[in-house]
TORKOL-4160 file (C-alpha; in steps of 0.2 Angstrom, whole numbers, padded with zeros to 4 digits, m for minus):
458
<pt num="1" X="m0629" Y="m0307" Z="m0165"/>
<pt num="2" X="m0626" Y="m0301" Z="m0183"/>
<pt num="3" X="m0627" Y="m0318" Z="m0194"/>
<pt num="4" X="m0611" Y="m0323" Z="m0204"/>
<pt num="5" X="m0614" Y="m0331" Z="m0222"/>
<pt num="6" X="m0604" Y="m0336" Z="m0237"/>
<pt num="7" X="m0607" Y="m0332" Z="m0256"/>
<pt num="8" X="m0596" Y="m0333" Z="m0272"/>
<pt num="9" X="m0591" Y="m0318" Z="m0281"/>
<pt num="10" X="m0583" Y="m0318" Z="m0300"/>
<pt num="11" X="m0565" Y="m0311" Z="m0300"/>
<pt num="12" X="m0567" Y="m0307" Z="m0316"/>
<pt num="13" X="m0586" Y="m0295" Z="m0315"/>
<pt num="14" X="m0588" Y="m0295" Z="m0297"/>
<pt num="15" X="m0606" Y="m0305" Z="m0299"/>
<pt num="16" X="m0613" Y="m0313" Z="m0283"/>
<pt num="17" X="m0620" Y="m0331" Z="m0284"/>
<pt num="18" X="m0627" Y="m0342" Z="m0268"/>
<pt num="19" X="m0617" Y="m0357" Z="m0272"/>
<pt num="20" X="m0603" Y="m0360" Z="m0284"/>
<pt num="21" X="m0604" Y="m0364" Z="m0304"/>
<pt num="22" X="m0590" Y="m0368" Z="m0314"/>
<pt num="23" X="m0595" Y="m0354" Z="m0328"/>
<pt num="24" X="m0599" Y="m0336" Z="m0322"/>
<pt num="25" X="m0615" Y="m0331" Z="m0330"/>
<pt num="26" X="m0612" Y="m0313" Z="m0329"/>
<pt num="27" X="m0596" Y="m0313" Z="m0340"/>
<pt num="28" X="m0594" Y="m0331" Z="m0347"/>
<pt num="29" X="m0577" Y="m0335" Z="m0336"/>
<pt num="30" X="m0573" Y="m0352" Z="m0331"/>
<pt num="31" X="m0568" Y="m0356" Z="m0314"/>
<pt num="32" X="m0568" Y="m0338" Z="m0307"/>
<pt num="33" X="m0580" Y="m0340" Z="m0293"/>
<pt num="34" X="m0571" Y="m0338" Z="m0277"/>
<pt num="35" X="m0579" Y="m0341" Z="m0260"/>
<pt num="36" X="m0582" Y="m0325" Z="m0248"/>
<pt num="37" X="m0588" Y="m0321" Z="m0232"/>
<pt num="38" X="m0602" Y="m0308" Z="m0228"/>
<pt num="39" X="m0612" Y="m0300" Z="m0218"/>
<pt num="40" X="m0631" Y="m0302" Z="m0218"/>
<pt num="41" X="m0634" Y="m0283" Z="m0225"/>
<pt num="42" X="m0653" Y="m0286" Z="m0216"/>
<pt num="43" X="m0647" Y="m0287" Z="m0199"/>
<pt num="44" X="m0633" Y="m0274" Z="m0200"/>
<pt num="45" X="m0636" Y="m0262" Z="m0185"/>
<pt num="46" X="m0636" Y="m0247" Z="m0194"/>
<pt num="47" X="m0647" Y="m0234" Z="m0196"/>
<pt num="48" X="m0649" Y="m0224" Z="m0215"/>
<pt num="49" X="m0655" Y="m0205" Z="m0213"/>
<pt num="50" X="m0661" Y="m0199" Z="m0230"/>
<pt num="51" X="m0657" Y="m0181" Z="m0232"/>
<pt num="52" X="m0665" Y="m0170" Z="m0248"/>
<pt num="53" X="m0652" Y="m0166" Z="m0260"/>
<pt num="54" X="m0650" Y="m0148" Z="m0268"/>
<pt num="55" X="m0650" Y="m0145" Z="m0287"/>
<pt num="56" X="m0640" Y="m0134" Z="m0295"/>
<pt num="57" X="m0640" Y="m0125" Z="m0314"/>
<pt num="58" X="m0629" Y="m0132" Z="m0326"/>
<pt num="59" X="m0620" Y="m0113" Z="m0328"/>
<pt num="60" X="m0603" Y="m0114" Z="m0320"/>
<pt num="61" X="m0605" Y="m0100" Z="m0303"/>
<pt num="62" X="m0586" Y="m0106" Z="m0298"/>
<pt num="63" X="m0570" Y="m0106" Z="m0306"/>
<pt num="64" X="m0560" Y="m0120" Z="m0311"/>
<pt num="65" X="m0550" Y="m0127" Z="m0299"/>
<pt num="66" X="m0529" Y="m0125" Z="m0303"/>
<pt num="67" X="m0523" Y="m0140" Z="m0310"/>
<pt num="68" X="m0505" Y="m0144" Z="m0301"/>
<pt num="69" X="m0490" Y="m0146" Z="m0314"/>
<pt num="70" X="m0480" Y="m0161" Z="m0308"/>
<pt num="71" X="m0464" Y="m0154" Z="m0321"/>
<pt num="72" X="m0464" Y="m0171" Z="m0330"/>
<pt num="73" X="m0471" Y="m0164" Z="m0345"/>
<pt num="74" X="m0472" Y="m0182" Z="m0352"/>
<pt num="75" X="m0485" Y="m0186" Z="m0337"/>
<pt num="76" X="m0493" Y="m0168" Z="m0337"/>
<pt num="77" X="m0496" Y="m0172" Z="m0357"/>
<pt num="78" X="m0506" Y="m0188" Z="m0353"/>
<pt num="79" X="m0515" Y="m0181" Z="m0338"/>
<pt num="80" X="m0521" Y="m0166" Z="m0349"/>
<pt num="81" X="m0511" Y="m0154" Z="m0342"/>
<pt num="82" X="m0507" Y="m0159" Z="m0325"/>
<pt num="83" X="m0517" Y="m0166" Z="m0309"/>
<pt num="84" X="m0535" Y="m0160" Z="m0305"/>
<pt num="85" X="m0538" Y="m0158" Z="m0285"/>
<pt num="86" X="m0549" Y="m0172" Z="m0281"/>
<pt num="87" X="m0547" Y="m0184" Z="m0295"/>
<pt num="88" X="m0542" Y="m0202" Z="m0294"/>
<pt num="89" X="m0529" Y="m0209" Z="m0307"/>
<pt num="90" X="m0526" Y="m0228" Z="m0311"/>
<pt num="91" X="m0510" Y="m0233" Z="m0316"/>
<pt num="92" X="m0509" Y="m0251" Z="m0323"/>
<pt num="93" X="m0493" Y="m0260" Z="m0332"/>
<pt num="94" X="m0485" Y="m0277" Z="m0333"/>
<pt num="95" X="m0474" Y="m0282" Z="m0318"/>
<pt num="96" X="m0455" Y="m0274" Z="m0319"/>
<pt num="97" X="m0462" Y="m0263" Z="m0332"/>
<pt num="98" X="m0459" Y="m0245" Z="m0320"/>
<pt num="99" X="m0473" Y="m0242" Z="m0312"/>
<pt num="100" X="m0467" Y="m0240" Z="m0295"/>
<pt num="101" X="m0451" Y="m0231" Z="m0302"/>
<pt num="102" X="m0462" Y="m0217" Z="m0311"/>
<pt num="103" X="m0474" Y="m0215" Z="m0297"/>
<pt num="104" X="m0460" Y="m0213" Z="m0285"/>
<pt num="105" X="m0450" Y="m0201" Z="m0297"/>
<pt num="106" X="m0468" Y="m0190" Z="m0299"/>
<pt num="107" X="m0469" Y="m0190" Z="m0279"/>
<pt num="108" X="m0452" Y="m0183" Z="m0278"/>
<pt num="109" X="m0455" Y="m0172" Z="m0289"/>
<pt num="110" X="m0471" Y="m0164" Z="m0283"/>
<pt num="111" X="m0467" Y="m0165" Z="m0265"/>
<pt num="112" X="m0457" Y="m0149" Z="m0271"/>
<pt num="113" X="m0472" Y="m0138" Z="m0274"/>
<pt num="114" X="m0485" Y="m0147" Z="m0263"/>
<pt num="115" X="m0486" Y="m0159" Z="m0248"/>
<pt num="116" X="m0485" Y="m0178" Z="m0256"/>
<pt num="117" X="m0489" Y="m0195" Z="m0248"/>
<pt num="118" X="m0480" Y="m0212" Z="m0254"/>
<pt num="119" X="m0490" Y="m0227" Z="m0247"/>
<pt num="120" X="m0481" Y="m0244" Z="m0253"/>
<pt num="121" X="m0491" Y="m0259" Z="m0246"/>
<pt num="122" X="m0479" Y="m0270" Z="m0257"/>
<pt num="123" X="m0462" Y="m0267" Z="m0251"/>
<pt num="124" X="m0453" Y="m0260" Z="m0235"/>
<pt num="125" X="m0448" Y="m0244" Z="m0231"/>
<pt num="126" X="m0429" Y="m0246" Z="m0234"/>
<pt num="127" X="m0433" Y="m0254" Z="m0251"/>
<pt num="128" X="m0441" Y="m0237" Z="m0257"/>
<pt num="129" X="m0427" Y="m0230" Z="m0249"/>
<pt num="130" X="m0415" Y="m0239" Z="m0258"/>
<pt num="131" X="m0423" Y="m0236" Z="m0274"/>
<pt num="132" X="m0425" Y="m0216" Z="m0270"/>
<pt num="133" X="m0406" Y="m0217" Z="m0269"/>
<pt num="134" X="m0402" Y="m0224" Z="m0285"/>
<pt num="135" X="m0414" Y="m0212" Z="m0295"/>
<pt num="136" X="m0406" Y="m0197" Z="m0284"/>
<pt num="137" X="m0421" Y="m0192" Z="m0277"/>
<pt num="138" X="m0417" Y="m0198" Z="m0259"/>
<pt num="139" X="m0420" Y="m0178" Z="m0254"/>
<pt num="140" X="m0436" Y="m0175" Z="m0258"/>
<pt num="141" X="m0448" Y="m0171" Z="m0244"/>
<pt num="142" X="m0460" Y="m0186" Z="m0249"/>
<pt num="143" X="m0471" Y="m0191" Z="m0235"/>
<pt num="144" X="m0466" Y="m0212" Z="m0234"/>
<pt num="145" X="m0475" Y="m0224" Z="m0226"/>
<pt num="146" X="m0480" Y="m0242" Z="m0227"/>
<pt num="147" X="m0496" Y="m0252" Z="m0224"/>
<pt num="148" X="m0510" Y="m0259" Z="m0233"/>
<pt num="149" X="m0525" Y="m0254" Z="m0219"/>
<pt num="150" X="m0536" Y="m0242" Z="m0229"/>
<pt num="151" X="m0542" Y="m0236" Z="m0214"/>
<pt num="152" X="m0525" Y="m0229" Z="m0207"/>
<pt num="153" X="m0523" Y="m0220" Z="m0224"/>
<pt num="154" X="m0536" Y="m0212" Z="m0223"/>
<pt num="155" X="m0534" Y="m0207" Z="m0206"/>
<pt num="156" X="m0514" Y="m0202" Z="m0210"/>
<pt num="157" X="m0520" Y="m0191" Z="m0226"/>
<pt num="158" X="m0532" Y="m0180" Z="m0215"/>
<pt num="159" X="m0515" Y="m0171" Z="m0210"/>
<pt num="160" X="m0514" Y="m0162" Z="m0225"/>
<pt num="161" X="m0504" Y="m0170" Z="m0241"/>
<pt num="162" X="m0513" Y="m0164" Z="m0258"/>
<pt num="163" X="m0504" Y="m0179" Z="m0267"/>
<pt num="164" X="m0506" Y="m0197" Z="m0262"/>
<pt num="165" X="m0499" Y="m0214" Z="m0271"/>
<pt num="166" X="m0505" Y="m0230" Z="m0267"/>
<pt num="167" X="m0495" Y="m0244" Z="m0271"/>
<pt num="168" X="m0504" Y="m0255" Z="m0275"/>
<pt num="169" X="m0523" Y="m0256" Z="m0274"/>
<pt num="170" X="m0522" Y="m0277" Z="m0273"/>
<pt num="171" X="m0513" Y="m0275" Z="m0257"/>
<pt num="172" X="m0525" Y="m0266" Z="m0247"/>
<pt num="173" X="m0541" Y="m0272" Z="m0238"/>
<pt num="174" X="m0556" Y="m0263" Z="m0228"/>
<pt num="175" X="m0557" Y="m0272" Z="m0211"/>
<pt num="176" X="m0575" Y="m0274" Z="m0210"/>
<pt num="177" X="m0574" Y="m0286" Z="m0223"/>
<pt num="178" X="m0568" Y="m0304" Z="m0221"/>
<pt num="179" X="m0561" Y="m0307" Z="m0238"/>
<pt num="180" X="m0542" Y="m0309" Z="m0242"/>
<pt num="181" X="m0533" Y="m0293" Z="m0250"/>
<pt num="182" X="m0532" Y="m0293" Z="m0269"/>
<pt num="183" X="m0551" Y="m0301" Z="m0270"/>
<pt num="184" X="m0564" Y="m0292" Z="m0280"/>
<pt num="185" X="m0572" Y="m0285" Z="m0263"/>
<pt num="186" X="m0558" Y="m0279" Z="m0257"/>
<pt num="187" X="m0551" Y="m0270" Z="m0272"/>
<pt num="188" X="m0568" Y="m0265" Z="m0274"/>
<pt num="189" X="m0571" Y="m0257" Z="m0258"/>
<pt num="190" X="m0554" Y="m0250" Z="m0255"/>
<pt num="191" X="m0555" Y="m0242" Z="m0271"/>
<pt num="192" X="m0571" Y="m0233" Z="m0266"/>
<pt num="193" X="m0565" Y="m0228" Z="m0249"/>
<pt num="194" X="m0551" Y="m0219" Z="m0257"/>
<pt num="195" X="m0561" Y="m0210" Z="m0269"/>
<pt num="196" X="m0575" Y="m0204" Z="m0257"/>
<pt num="197" X="m0562" Y="m0197" Z="m0248"/>
<pt num="198" X="m0553" Y="m0189" Z="m0264"/>
<pt num="199" X="m0569" Y="m0180" Z="m0268"/>
<pt num="200" X="m0572" Y="m0174" Z="m0250"/>
<pt num="201" X="m0558" Y="m0167" Z="m0244"/>
<pt num="202" X="m0550" Y="m0162" Z="m0262"/>
<pt num="203" X="m0533" Y="m0174" Z="m0263"/>
<pt num="204" X="m0528" Y="m0181" Z="m0280"/>
<pt num="205" X="m0524" Y="m0199" Z="m0278"/>
<pt num="206" X="m0514" Y="m0210" Z="m0290"/>
<pt num="207" X="m0516" Y="m0229" Z="m0289"/>
<pt num="208" X="m0505" Y="m0241" Z="m0295"/>
<pt num="209" X="m0514" Y="m0258" Z="m0301"/>
<pt num="210" X="m0507" Y="m0275" Z="m0306"/>
<pt num="211" X="m0512" Y="m0281" Z="m0324"/>
<pt num="212" X="m0517" Y="m0300" Z="m0329"/>
<pt num="213" X="m0511" Y="m0310" Z="m0341"/>
<pt num="214" X="m0523" Y="m0303" Z="m0355"/>
<pt num="215" X="m0515" Y="m0285" Z="m0351"/>
<pt num="216" X="m0530" Y="m0278" Z="m0341"/>
<pt num="217" X="m0528" Y="m0271" Z="m0322"/>
<pt num="218" X="m0533" Y="m0284" Z="m0312"/>
<pt num="219" X="m0549" Y="m0284" Z="m0301"/>
<pt num="220" X="m0568" Y="m0279" Z="m0306"/>
<pt num="221" X="m0569" Y="m0270" Z="m0321"/>
<pt num="222" X="m0580" Y="m0258" Z="m0313"/>
<pt num="223" X="m0562" Y="m0250" Z="m0305"/>
<pt num="224" X="m0560" Y="m0241" Z="m0322"/>
<pt num="225" X="m0577" Y="m0236" Z="m0321"/>
<pt num="226" X="m0574" Y="m0228" Z="m0305"/>
<pt num="227" X="m0558" Y="m0217" Z="m0305"/>
<pt num="228" X="m0556" Y="m0202" Z="m0316"/>
<pt num="229" X="m0542" Y="m0206" Z="m0326"/>
<pt num="230" X="m0533" Y="m0225" Z="m0331"/>
<pt num="231" X="m0517" Y="m0224" Z="m0339"/>
<pt num="232" X="m0505" Y="m0240" Z="m0344"/>
<pt num="233" X="m0489" Y="m0240" Z="m0343"/>
<pt num="234" X="m0483" Y="m0249" Z="m0359"/>
<pt num="235" X="m0467" Y="m0257" Z="m0366"/>
<pt num="236" X="m0457" Y="m0271" Z="m0371"/>
<pt num="237" X="m0443" Y="m0281" Z="m0359"/>
<pt num="238" X="m0431" Y="m0280" Z="m0374"/>
<pt num="239" X="m0431" Y="m0262" Z="m0377"/>
<pt num="240" X="m0425" Y="m0245" Z="m0366"/>
<pt num="241" X="m0441" Y="m0236" Z="m0369"/>
<pt num="242" X="m0459" Y="m0234" Z="m0360"/>
<pt num="243" X="m0474" Y="m0228" Z="m0365"/>
<pt num="244" X="m0487" Y="m0221" Z="m0354"/>
<pt num="245" X="m0505" Y="m0222" Z="m0361"/>
<pt num="246" X="m0522" Y="m0212" Z="m0357"/>
<pt num="247" X="m0535" Y="m0224" Z="m0360"/>
<pt num="248" X="m0549" Y="m0213" Z="m0352"/>
<pt num="249" X="m0548" Y="m0196" Z="m0345"/>
<pt num="250" X="m0561" Y="m0185" Z="m0338"/>
<pt num="251" X="m0552" Y="m0168" Z="m0339"/>
<pt num="252" X="m0542" Y="m0171" Z="m0355"/>
<pt num="253" X="m0540" Y="m0181" Z="m0370"/>
<pt num="254" X="m0540" Y="m0200" Z="m0372"/>
<pt num="255" X="m0526" Y="m0210" Z="m0381"/>
<pt num="256" X="m0514" Y="m0198" Z="m0379"/>
<pt num="257" X="m0496" Y="m0205" Z="m0374"/>
<pt num="258" X="m0479" Y="m0202" Z="m0365"/>
<pt num="259" X="m0464" Y="m0205" Z="m0368"/>
<pt num="260" X="m0450" Y="m0212" Z="m0356"/>
<pt num="261" X="m0432" Y="m0220" Z="m0360"/>
<pt num="262" X="m0429" Y="m0231" Z="m0346"/>
<pt num="263" X="m0411" Y="m0229" Z="m0339"/>
<pt num="264" X="m0399" Y="m0233" Z="m0324"/>
<pt num="265" X="m0405" Y="m0218" Z="m0316"/>
<pt num="266" X="m0424" Y="m0221" Z="m0317"/>
<pt num="267" X="m0436" Y="m0215" Z="m0331"/>
<pt num="268" X="m0430" Y="m0201" Z="m0342"/>
<pt num="269" X="m0442" Y="m0189" Z="m0352"/>
<pt num="270" X="m0442" Y="m0191" Z="m0373"/>
<pt num="271" X="m0444" Y="m0175" Z="m0381"/>
<pt num="272" X="m0443" Y="m0181" Z="m0399"/>
<pt num="273" X="m0449" Y="m0199" Z="m0400"/>
<pt num="274" X="m0451" Y="m0201" Z="m0418"/>
<pt num="275" X="m0432" Y="m0199" Z="m0419"/>
<pt num="276" X="m0434" Y="m0214" Z="m0404"/>
<pt num="277" X="m0442" Y="m0224" Z="m0415"/>
<pt num="278" X="m0434" Y="m0222" Z="m0432"/>
<pt num="279" X="m0417" Y="m0228" Z="m0436"/>
<pt num="280" X="m0402" Y="m0221" Z="m0445"/>
<pt num="281" X="m0409" Y="m0225" Z="m0463"/>
<pt num="282" X="m0392" Y="m0223" Z="m0473"/>
<pt num="283" X="m0400" Y="m0233" Z="m0488"/>
<pt num="284" X="m0415" Y="m0239" Z="m0497"/>
<pt num="285" X="m0422" Y="m0255" Z="m0490"/>
<pt num="286" X="m0435" Y="m0266" Z="m0498"/>
<pt num="287" X="m0450" Y="m0270" Z="m0484"/>
<pt num="288" X="m0446" Y="m0255" Z="m0475"/>
<pt num="289" X="m0456" Y="m0238" Z="m0475"/>
<pt num="290" X="m0460" Y="m0224" Z="m0462"/>
<pt num="291" X="m0479" Y="m0222" Z="m0456"/>
<pt num="292" X="m0484" Y="m0204" Z="m0451"/>
<pt num="293" X="m0497" Y="m0207" Z="m0437"/>
<pt num="294" X="m0503" Y="m0198" Z="m0422"/>
<pt num="295" X="m0504" Y="m0203" Z="m0404"/>
<pt num="296" X="m0518" Y="m0193" Z="m0398"/>
<pt num="297" X="m0513" Y="m0176" Z="m0399"/>
<pt num="298" X="m0494" Y="m0179" Z="m0404"/>
<pt num="299" X="m0488" Y="m0183" Z="m0422"/>
<pt num="300" X="m0477" Y="m0197" Z="m0422"/>
<pt num="301" X="m0465" Y="m0206" Z="m0435"/>
<pt num="302" X="m0462" Y="m0226" Z="m0433"/>
<pt num="303" X="m0454" Y="m0239" Z="m0445"/>
<pt num="304" X="m0465" Y="m0252" Z="m0453"/>
<pt num="305" X="m0455" Y="m0268" Z="m0458"/>
<pt num="306" X="m0461" Y="m0283" Z="m0466"/>
<pt num="307" X="m0454" Y="m0299" Z="m0475"/>
<pt num="308" X="m0463" Y="m0311" Z="m0487"/>
<pt num="309" X="m0455" Y="m0327" Z="m0491"/>
<pt num="310" X="m0460" Y="m0345" Z="m0498"/>
<pt num="311" X="m0468" Y="m0355" Z="m0487"/>
<pt num="312" X="m0465" Y="m0373" Z="m0481"/>
<pt num="313" X="m0477" Y="m0377" Z="m0472"/>
<pt num="314" X="m0496" Y="m0380" Z="m0479"/>
<pt num="315" X="m0501" Y="m0367" Z="m0469"/>
<pt num="316" X="m0490" Y="m0350" Z="m0472"/>
<pt num="317" X="m0488" Y="m0340" Z="m0454"/>
<pt num="318" X="m0492" Y="m0323" Z="m0453"/>
<pt num="319" X="m0484" Y="m0316" Z="m0437"/>
<pt num="320" X="m0488" Y="m0299" Z="m0433"/>
<pt num="321" X="m0478" Y="m0287" Z="m0418"/>
<pt num="322" X="m0487" Y="m0269" Z="m0415"/>
<pt num="323" X="m0500" Y="m0271" Z="m0425"/>
<pt num="324" X="m0518" Y="m0280" Z="m0428"/>
<pt num="325" X="m0518" Y="m0297" Z="m0436"/>
<pt num="326" X="m0534" Y="m0295" Z="m0441"/>
<pt num="327" X="m0529" Y="m0279" Z="m0449"/>
<pt num="328" X="m0517" Y="m0286" Z="m0459"/>
<pt num="329" X="m0527" Y="m0303" Z="m0465"/>
<pt num="330" X="m0539" Y="m0288" Z="m0474"/>
<pt num="331" X="m0525" Y="m0280" Z="m0479"/>
<pt num="332" X="m0518" Y="m0294" Z="m0489"/>
<pt num="333" X="m0536" Y="m0301" Z="m0495"/>
<pt num="334" X="m0536" Y="m0282" Z="m0504"/>
<pt num="335" X="m0520" Y="m0283" Z="m0512"/>
<pt num="336" X="m0525" Y="m0298" Z="m0518"/>
<pt num="337" X="m0543" Y="m0297" Z="m0524"/>
<pt num="338" X="m0539" Y="m0279" Z="m0532"/>
<pt num="339" X="m0519" Y="m0280" Z="m0537"/>
<pt num="340" X="m0519" Y="m0298" Z="m0543"/>
<pt num="341" X="m0506" Y="m0301" Z="m0531"/>
<pt num="342" X="m0502" Y="m0318" Z="m0522"/>
<pt num="343" X="m0498" Y="m0321" Z="m0505"/>
<pt num="344" X="m0509" Y="m0337" Z="m0501"/>
<pt num="345" X="m0493" Y="m0347" Z="m0501"/>
<pt num="346" X="m0481" Y="m0337" Z="m0493"/>
<pt num="347" X="m0475" Y="m0332" Z="m0476"/>
<pt num="348" X="m0480" Y="m0315" Z="m0470"/>
<pt num="349" X="m0471" Y="m0305" Z="m0454"/>
<pt num="350" X="m0473" Y="m0288" Z="m0450"/>
<pt num="351" X="m0465" Y="m0278" Z="m0436"/>
<pt num="352" X="m0467" Y="m0261" Z="m0431"/>
<pt num="353" X="m0449" Y="m0257" Z="m0426"/>
<pt num="354" X="m0445" Y="m0252" Z="m0408"/>
<pt num="355" X="m0459" Y="m0260" Z="m0399"/>
<pt num="356" X="m0473" Y="m0246" Z="m0401"/>
<pt num="357" X="m0491" Y="m0254" Z="m0405"/>
<pt num="358" X="m0500" Y="m0246" Z="m0417"/>
<pt num="359" X="m0520" Y="m0246" Z="m0418"/>
<pt num="360" X="m0526" Y="m0231" Z="m0429"/>
<pt num="361" X="m0531" Y="m0236" Z="m0446"/>
<pt num="362" X="m0522" Y="m0223" Z="m0454"/>
<pt num="363" X="m0507" Y="m0235" Z="m0455"/>
<pt num="364" X="m0515" Y="m0246" Z="m0469"/>
<pt num="365" X="m0506" Y="m0237" Z="m0482"/>
<pt num="366" X="m0488" Y="m0238" Z="m0474"/>
<pt num="367" X="m0491" Y="m0257" Z="m0472"/>
<pt num="368" X="m0498" Y="m0262" Z="m0489"/>
<pt num="369" X="m0481" Y="m0249" Z="m0496"/>
<pt num="370" X="m0471" Y="m0261" Z="m0484"/>
<pt num="371" X="m0479" Y="m0278" Z="m0490"/>
<pt num="372" X="m0477" Y="m0272" Z="m0509"/>
<pt num="373" X="m0461" Y="m0267" Z="m0508"/>
<pt num="374" X="m0455" Y="m0283" Z="m0499"/>
<pt num="375" X="m0466" Y="m0293" Z="m0514"/>
<pt num="376" X="m0459" Y="m0285" Z="m0527"/>
<pt num="377" X="m0441" Y="m0283" Z="m0520"/>
<pt num="378" X="m0441" Y="m0264" Z="m0526"/>
<pt num="379" X="m0437" Y="m0253" Z="m0510"/>
<pt num="380" X="m0448" Y="m0236" Z="m0507"/>
<pt num="381" X="m0439" Y="m0220" Z="m0505"/>
<pt num="382" X="m0430" Y="m0218" Z="m0489"/>
<pt num="383" X="m0435" Y="m0199" Z="m0487"/>
<pt num="384" X="m0454" Y="m0203" Z="m0489"/>
<pt num="385" X="m0467" Y="m0206" Z="m0477"/>
<pt num="386" X="m0485" Y="m0215" Z="m0479"/>
<pt num="387" X="m0503" Y="m0213" Z="m0471"/>
<pt num="388" X="m0520" Y="m0219" Z="m0476"/>
<pt num="389" X="m0536" Y="m0230" Z="m0473"/>
<pt num="390" X="m0538" Y="m0243" Z="m0486"/>
<pt num="391" X="m0556" Y="m0250" Z="m0489"/>
<pt num="392" X="m0561" Y="m0265" Z="m0493"/>
<pt num="393" X="m0563" Y="m0260" Z="m0514"/>
<pt num="394" X="m0547" Y="m0255" Z="m0512"/>
<pt num="395" X="m0548" Y="m0235" Z="m0511"/>
<pt num="396" X="m0537" Y="m0225" Z="m0501"/>
<pt num="397" X="m0548" Y="m0213" Z="m0489"/>
<pt num="398" X="m0541" Y="m0199" Z="m0479"/>
<pt num="399" X="m0537" Y="m0197" Z="m0461"/>
<pt num="400" X="m0537" Y="m0186" Z="m0451"/>
<pt num="401" X="m0523" Y="m0173" Z="m0444"/>
<pt num="402" X="m0514" Y="m0173" Z="m0462"/>
<pt num="403" X="m0506" Y="m0155" Z="m0459"/>
<pt num="404" X="m0499" Y="m0162" Z="m0443"/>
<pt num="405" X="m0491" Y="m0177" Z="m0450"/>
<pt num="406" X="m0482" Y="m0169" Z="m0463"/>
<pt num="407" X="m0475" Y="m0157" Z="m0454"/>
<pt num="408" X="m0468" Y="m0169" Z="m0441"/>
<pt num="409" X="m0460" Y="m0177" Z="m0457"/>
<pt num="410" X="m0454" Y="m0162" Z="m0463"/>
<pt num="411" X="m0446" Y="m0156" Z="m0448"/>
<pt num="412" X="m0437" Y="m0175" Z="m0447"/>
<pt num="413" X="m0430" Y="m0174" Z="m0465"/>
<pt num="414" X="m0442" Y="m0180" Z="m0475"/>
<pt num="415" X="m0446" Y="m0173" Z="m0493"/>
<pt num="416" X="m0460" Y="m0183" Z="m0500"/>
<pt num="417" X="m0476" Y="m0191" Z="m0494"/>
<pt num="418" X="m0489" Y="m0202" Z="m0500"/>
<pt num="419" X="m0506" Y="m0197" Z="m0495"/>
<pt num="420" X="m0526" Y="m0200" Z="m0498"/>
<pt num="421" X="m0531" Y="m0190" Z="m0514"/>
<pt num="422" X="m0538" Y="m0176" Z="m0505"/>
<pt num="423" X="m0558" Y="m0169" Z="m0508"/>
<pt num="424" X="m0553" Y="m0153" Z="m0508"/>
<pt num="425" X="m0537" Y="m0143" Z="m0515"/>
<pt num="426" X="m0521" Y="m0148" Z="m0501"/>
<pt num="427" X="m0504" Y="m0142" Z="m0503"/>
<pt num="428" X="m0487" Y="m0140" Z="m0494"/>
<pt num="429" X="m0473" Y="m0132" Z="m0503"/>
<pt num="430" X="m0459" Y="m0138" Z="m0492"/>
<pt num="431" X="m0463" Y="m0159" Z="m0498"/>
<pt num="432" X="m0467" Y="m0166" Z="m0513"/>
<pt num="433" X="m0485" Y="m0177" Z="m0509"/>
<pt num="434" X="m0491" Y="m0188" Z="m0520"/>
<pt num="435" X="m0509" Y="m0192" Z="m0519"/>
<pt num="436" X="m0516" Y="m0209" Z="m0521"/>
<pt num="437" X="m0537" Y="m0214" Z="m0525"/>
<pt num="438" X="m0532" Y="m0234" Z="m0525"/>
<pt num="439" X="m0521" Y="m0248" Z="m0518"/>
<pt num="440" X="m0516" Y="m0252" Z="m0535"/>
<pt num="441" X="m0509" Y="m0234" Z="m0542"/>
<pt num="442" X="m0494" Y="m0239" Z="m0526"/>
<pt num="443" X="m0494" Y="m0257" Z="m0534"/>
<pt num="444" X="m0492" Y="m0247" Z="m0551"/>
<pt num="445" X="m0478" Y="m0236" Z="m0544"/>
<pt num="446" X="m0468" Y="m0253" Z="m0538"/>
<pt num="447" X="m0471" Y="m0263" Z="m0551"/>
<pt num="448" X="m0479" Y="m0276" Z="m0542"/>
<pt num="449" X="m0490" Y="m0284" Z="m0555"/>
<pt num="450" X="m0505" Y="m0269" Z="m0553"/>
<pt num="451" X="m0520" Y="m0273" Z="m0561"/>
<pt num="452" X="m0529" Y="m0266" Z="m0572"/>
<pt num="453" X="m0533" Y="m0248" Z="m0570"/>
<pt num="454" X="m0551" Y="m0249" Z="m0579"/>
<pt num="455" X="m0554" Y="m0263" Z="m0566"/>
<pt num="456" X="m0557" Y="m0250" Z="m0554"/>
<pt num="457" X="m0563" Y="m0235" Z="m0563"/>
<pt num="458" X="m0547" Y="m0226" Z="m0567"/>
């Protein structure tokens, strides 16, 4: 008889321990060890037969597999140009953000080109049908099923679907493991079985995953390493748009984004996201400027707003929405040290309009311009865009894809651009380019108490 025992598994990193402890030694997480039953692997009645593997050269002797285009351009863009046969995609997002809605729409479009299965472990079939009716895709030939048993799913997928959507991985379980669905062991084992099946039979599998309160996909971190592509579905409840962001892609570029708009009939593609994130700017307002950014391969214009006000608190507030708070502290320190400005006794509020989150350093100049405008009570030109990285000495450094940023700005009607001083000749006749070498030059433009130019060699 097989001897059963128990061990403790960390729900954050998946490390095993023979006894319980308050702190995981693998990832330093507290109260994350959960007792799970296991089978002594030394007493399993299995016979492993080793086989000699065959090696091949690096030269590609087989033609590349054709990608399957879903017909949803924003989704295909994030995937790198369509779905690769045999690949496994992991889609995560906050509860209620629209993951199931997006996956049902993708399955409905794909089913018109290739057999597609939608397997739900969270909802009943009638619930999925109601959503399909609301999305007006109920007539699509999608193979619908509701189950949580991995063995049943893999046996059914042998019937021929080329694409399968699993919603969600936290509800699936492998019968050979004596652990609850959603545990680290079950998530890892279920994902392993799905990935092995996808690679062997060339079926594309899209896995939906839950996220934790920190915004990371729930389950062991190794889950993201196992799959080919990791997509995060982002958005704010108070805004009507959603962003599908690629953070890992073995078959395409990372940091690519697709923009969707949530409507009463589901998610609609946004062909021009810059126009979505930019309000109608009819007049010049202090503390407001437009940043010409790049998300993946797509140039994107977004408005940055700031407000600097006297503080009645001993420690002034620093509130940031859509940007890194540490980066804001650095920019404020540079402005105080290099431009002789005082912000230490004032509240600073910074907001990226529309709920978009920006991570690239090229936003430094736009943030600085917004702060300087608010501090000096001097509005910036409403037809101007800003981009550039700022160093600790106050110098403004060039960034990548300048031409693409300027072309996108010109297409939307902007006539002026504040850019880093290029190392070589650079011109764009359609726009008035204002090159800046130091942040004090921008402060001088706004007459916000600039420091003497001799202090930085000007």
